[in-house]
N, C-alpha and C positions, 0 to 999 in steps of 0.2 A: 719096194725100194725104200731105203731110209732117207732121212732128210738130206744127207750130204749127196746121195745119188740123185734125188729129185733136183737139188740145187744145180748140179753139173748138167743134168739133162735139160733143164729149162734155161740155163745160160746158153747152152748150145742151140736151143730153139730160138732164142734171140737172135743169134748170129745167122740162122737160117731165115727168120723174118726180115732181117735187114738185107739179106742177099737177094730176096725176090721183090723188094718194093720198086715200083716204077720210079724213075729219076725224079719226077715232080713230086711224088709222095715223099720220097727220101728228103728232098729240099725242104718241104713243108714240116716234116718231122724234126728235121735239124733245127729249124727256126723255133719250133714249140719247145724243143728240149733246151735251147739256150734261154728261152723265156722262163721255163720251168726252173732252171738252175738259178737264174737271177732273182726269181721270186723267193726261193728258199734262202738264198744269201741274204736278201732284204729282211725276211722274217727273223733269221738268226741274229742279224745286226740290231733289231729292235729289242730282242731278248737280252742280248749281251750288254746293251746300255743300262739295264737294271742289275748288272753284275750277277747274271744267273749262274755263273760258274761257282761262285761262293755258295749259293743255294744248293746247287747240285752236289758240291763237295760235302756239305753238311748232311744232306739226305742220303748220300751214297748211291744216287741213281736208281731209286726205287722204280721210276718209269722205265728203266732199261731192262727190267727183269722180263722174262718170257717174250722176248722180241723177235722171235724167228719169223713171224709172219708180217713184220712191219715193212720190209722192203717190197715194193710192188714192181710189176713188169716194166712200167715207165722209168722207174728209178734205176732198174738194172740196165735198161736200154741207154740211159744217160751215161752210166759208167762205160758200156761198150762203145758208144760212139765217141766218147771222150778218150778211148783207148787207155782206160784206167782199170787195172786188174781189181776185181772184187772177191774177196774171199769171205767165207763164213766158217766159224768154229762151232759146230752143233754139239760139241762134247762138254761145253762149259755151262750146261743148264744150271739154274734158271736164268743166268746172265745172258744178255743179248748176244747172239753169235757174231755180231758185227762190231763188237767193243772189246776193250781190254780194261785193265784195272785203271788205266789212265784216261779212259773215256772212249768216245766213238772213234773208230778208225777212219771214218770219213770226214772230209771237209764239209762244211755246212751246206753248200750248193749241191752236194751229192748225197746228203743223207736222206733216208726215207722221208717222204712227205709226212707220214703219220708222226714221225719224231719231231720233225720241224714245226708241225701245226700244234702239238700238244703243249699246253701251258698248265703246270701245276698250280694248285692253290697258292703256294708260297711265292711263286713268281707273279701270279696274277695280282696278288696284294701290292706288288711293287710297281705295277704298271700304271701310267697315267691314262686318262680317258682317250687321249689322242693316240697313244701307243696302242690301245685296244682296238681303235678304229683302223689303224694301219694293219694290225694283225688280222682283223676280220677281212679287210680287202685283199691282203696278201693270200689268205687262206682260199678266198673265192677265186683268185687268180690261179692258184695251183689246181684247184678242182676243175676250172675251165680248161686248163692245159691238158689234164687228164681226159677229160670229155672230147676235146678236139682231136687229140693224138689217137684216142680210141676209135673215133669215127674215121680218121684218116687211114688207119691200118686195118680196120674191121676187126680188131682184137680188143678185148677188155683189159687195158693196160693199167687199170687201177687195181687189178686183182693182185693179191700177194703173190709173189714169185713161186712159193712153194705150193700154191694151189692152182696155178695157171695150166689149164688145159689138160689133155690126156697124156698118154704115155707113148705117142707116136715118136718115131726116131727123127723125123725131120718135119720142119714146118710146112704145113700145107695151107696156102692162103684161102680164106673164105671167098666163096663166089656169090 
């Protein structure tokens, strides 16, 4: 399978995963996804305060190159549960398949955790010590959400979506 086929296969697997979750597990996952999204929004806000947009426009988004493995299963689950279609264009290598010339196609709370947690040297130099502490705490919160959601579902949700699982046609819950 090529990247586009794996993408579609695994986004279908996510729907299968959601369909077989017990009600209590689904509620717990929904709460974690809300926390996960808010944590990403908070991290993006800290970076926005130092005018990261101007830094990114000058550099041309070098961190956005080769980004096909950045979106993890929990990120894709967040899109699915929010009923927000997620598409990827794997033909635009080496540019990230989730972006355009204008930047990321996703709002900050739905961007891949890897992207939200990444701070380049140019942005890091603009951060205050307090901002760095906030970012470190936010990163730990994101990682905690991934750990808890993975434990809740029995799936490695921090795995890049394109590398998740085998090639089975339907989701089979782990026993």
